[in-house]
Structure formats: structure tokens, C-alpha cells
C-alpha positions in Angstrom: -15.2 -30.5 37.4 -14.6 -28.4 40.5 -17.5 -26.2 39.4 -19.7 -29.2 39.3 -18.8 -30.4 42.9 -19.8 -26.9 44.2 -17.9 -27.2 47.5 -19.3 -25.4 50.5 -17.8 -22.7 52.6 -16.7 -25.4 55.1 -15.0 -27.4 52.3 -13.4 -24.1 50.9 -12.2 -23.1 54.4 -10.4 -26.5 54.8 -8.5 -25.8 51.7 -7.9 -22.1 51.9 -4.0 -22.4 51.6 -4.3 -24.7 48.6 -6.8 -22.2 46.9 -4.2 -19.5 47.6 -1.5 -21.5 46.1 -3.4 -21.9 43.1 -3.6 -18.2 42.3 -0.3 -18.7 40.7 -1.4 -21.4 38.5 -0.2 -21.1 34.8 -3.7 -21.4 33.6 -6.1 -18.5 34.1 -9.1 -20.5 34.4 -7.8 -22.4 37.5 -6.4 -19.2 39.1 -9.9 -17.5 38.4 -11.8 -20.4 40.1 -9.3 -20.3 43.0 -9.8 -16.5 43.3 -13.7 -16.8 43.1 -13.5 -19.7 45.9 -11.5 -17.3 48.1 -14.0 -14.4 47.7 -16.8 -16.5 48.6 -14.9 -17.8 51.7 -14.1 -14.1 52.6 -17.8 -13.4 52.1 -18.8 -16.2 54.6 -16.1 -15.2 57.2 -13.5 -12.5 56.7 -10.1 -13.8 55.8 -7.2 -12.6 58.1 -4.9 -10.0 56.9 -1.9 -12.1 56.0 -4.2 -14.3 53.7 -5.7 -11.2 51.8 -1.9 -9.8 51.5 -1.0 -13.2 50.0 -4.2 -13.1 47.6 -3.2 -9.7 46.7 0.3 -10.3 45.8 -0.7 -13.4 43.9 -3.6 -11.7 41.8 -1.6 -8.5 41.2 1.4 -10.4 39.9 -0.7 -12.3 37.3 -0.2 -11.3 33.6 -4.0 -11.5 32.8 -5.5 -8.0 32.9 -8.8 -9.2 33.4 -7.8 -10.9 36.8 -5.8 -8.0 38.0 -8.7 -5.6 37.4 -11.3 -7.7 39.1 -8.9 -7.9 42.2 -8.4 -4.2 42.1 -12.3 -3.7 41.9 -12.6 -6.0 44.9 -10.1 -4.3 46.9 -11.9 -1.0 46.6 -14.3 -2.5 49.5 -11.5 -3.6 51.9 -9.2 -1.6 54.2 -5.8 -1.3 52.6 -3.9 -0.7 55.8 -2.7 -4.4 56.3 -2.5 -5.1 52.5 0.3 -2.7 51.6 3.0 -5.6 50.8 0.4 -7.1 48.3 -0.3 -3.8 46.6 3.4 -3.0 46.2 3.3 -6.0 43.9 0.9 -4.3 41.8 2.9 -1.1 41.5 5.7 -3.1 39.9 3.3 -4.9 37.4 4.9 -4.9 33.9 1.9 -3.3 32.2 2.0 0.3 33.2 -1.9 0.6 33.2 -2.3 -2.1 35.7 0.5 -0.5 37.9 -1.2 2.9 37.5 -4.6 1.5 38.4 -2.9 0.1 41.7 -1.7 3.5 42.5 -5.3 5.0 41.6 -6.6 2.5 44.2 -3.7 3.7 46.9 -4.0 7.4 46.1 -7.3 8.4 47.6 -6.5 6.5 50.8 -2.9 7.6 51.1 -3.6 10.2 53.7 -5.3 7.7 56.0 -2.6 5.1 55.9 -0.4 4.6 59.1 3.1 6.3 59.1 4.7 2.9 58.7 2.6 2.2 55.5 3.4 5.5 54.0 7.3 4.9 54.8 7.0 1.6 53.0 5.7 3.2 50.0 8.4 6.0 50.3 11.2 3.3 50.4 9.6 1.6 47.2 9.7 4.9 45.0 13.3 4.4 43.7 12.5 1.1 42.4 9.5 2.1 40.5 9.4 2.8 36.8 7.9 5.4 34.7 4.8 7.4 35.6 3.8 5.3 38.6 7.1 6.2 40.2 6.8 9.7 39.4 3.3 10.1 40.5 3.9 8.2 43.8 6.9 10.4 44.5 4.8 13.5 44.0 2.0 12.2 46.2 4.5 11.3 49.1 6.8 14.5 48.6 9.8 12.4 47.9 12.4 12.7 45.2 11.2 11.1 41.9 12.9 8.1 40.5 14.9 8.7 37.3 12.7 8.3 34.2 13.0 5.1 32.3 11.4 4.7 28.8 7.9 3.2 29.1 7.7 -0.4 28.6 6.1 -1.5 25.4 4.3 -5.0 25.2 4.7 -5.7 21.6 7.2 -8.2 20.6 9.0 -5.7 18.4 9.6 -3.4 21.1 11.5 -6.2 23.1 14.0 -6.6 20.3 17.1 -4.5 19.9 17.2 -1.5 17.5 19.0 -3.6 14.9 16.1 -6.1 14.8 13.5 -3.1 14.7 15.3 -2.0 11.5 15.1 -5.7 10.2 11.2 -5.3 10.7 11.1 -2.0 8.6 13.3 -3.7 5.8 11.1 -6.6 5.9 8.1 -4.3 5.2 10.0 -2.6 2.4 10.8 -6.1 0.8 7.0 -7.2 1.2 5.8 -3.7 -0.4 8.5 -4.2 -3.2 7.3 -7.7 -3.9 3.7 -6.3 -4.4 4.9 -3.5 -6.8 4.5 -0.8 -4.1 7.1 1.7 -2.6 7.2 3.2 0.9 5.9 6.7 0.6 8.7 9.2 1.0 8.3 12.9 1.9 7.4 14.1 -1.5 5.1 11.3 -2.3 3.3 11.5 0.9 2.4 15.2 0.2 0.9 14.4 -3.2 
């Protein structure tokens, strides 16, 4: 319905704060519409740094890869100096690929960031997981955080090891019901 109303830039500007709040909406279609409206608003008149940081934090905390990637692409055209607090949210994204893409955005501009921004990133290194923490530590010349096992998004990985074995045994029962057996070392070579 909002698309049919086609609000103009003046109407969007009057509801800028509401649109920013909608970025956290549970439905991705609502968040995507709010994001598109905010991009339109930014195109008409540049948004202030605080609003852009809030938009960045909201978009980089979304679970939908499509929306996070779209925002990282849009950020390539903007200065990152004042957006660092929003970008830090992306470095902590639970999907390692998206956290890595956030670092990919920061990396070429790291040398041009003000010292306070580099210090902010340096302070964030111990809280980062996996490869992103290791890479950022190497880029900043700081001590790397301890390695953690990479996160897996599969429901099977979220279960304890006891439950993982339950999945394997359930597969064995399924194969047995079909008259098949799991290939062992001798059968696999044959």
C-alpha cells in the first residue's frame, strides 16, 4: 500500500525517524521499503552522519543476506569516517561471510581513517570471532583474538554433539529400513 501512495521527498523527510525505526521490522519487505525510502531521501538531500550510522547499524544487524549486501554496496559510495559505530555491528554479524564483507569494505580505507576510528577498531578486535578478528588484528598490527570455531548456520551445528550423533544414528536407521547399509572402509573402496 505504501508503494501505491508514492510519497515524495518532503513526506519522506517528515517521517525520517519512523523510516529508520522500520529498519528493525521483523518482515524484510517492510525493512526493504524503509531502506529504499531512506536511500531516496539521502539522494534528495544528504542525511546527517548520525542518521547514516543508525541506518548502517540497523541494516548490518539484519539476518537477511540480501539486505546486508545491498547496504554494504551502497556504503562503497559514502565516506566511512563517521559511520564506524554502525560498521562495527557488521563486523559482529553471525554470518561469517557478511562480517567478512564488512571488513572488505573497511580494509581499503583503513589507512585514511582518523586515529580515533582506528583506535575504536583496535578496541573491538578482542570481541571479534574467527577470521574477521584475525584479519582486523593483522591489519591494525594488534594481538589477534583467540581462535574460535567457525559458526555454522545449519540447525545440526546448533545442537550438542550428543544430538549430532542422534542425526547420524537416525540416518543409519533410515538406511536399514531401506535395506541399505552405511559404507564402511572396506565397502567404500570396492
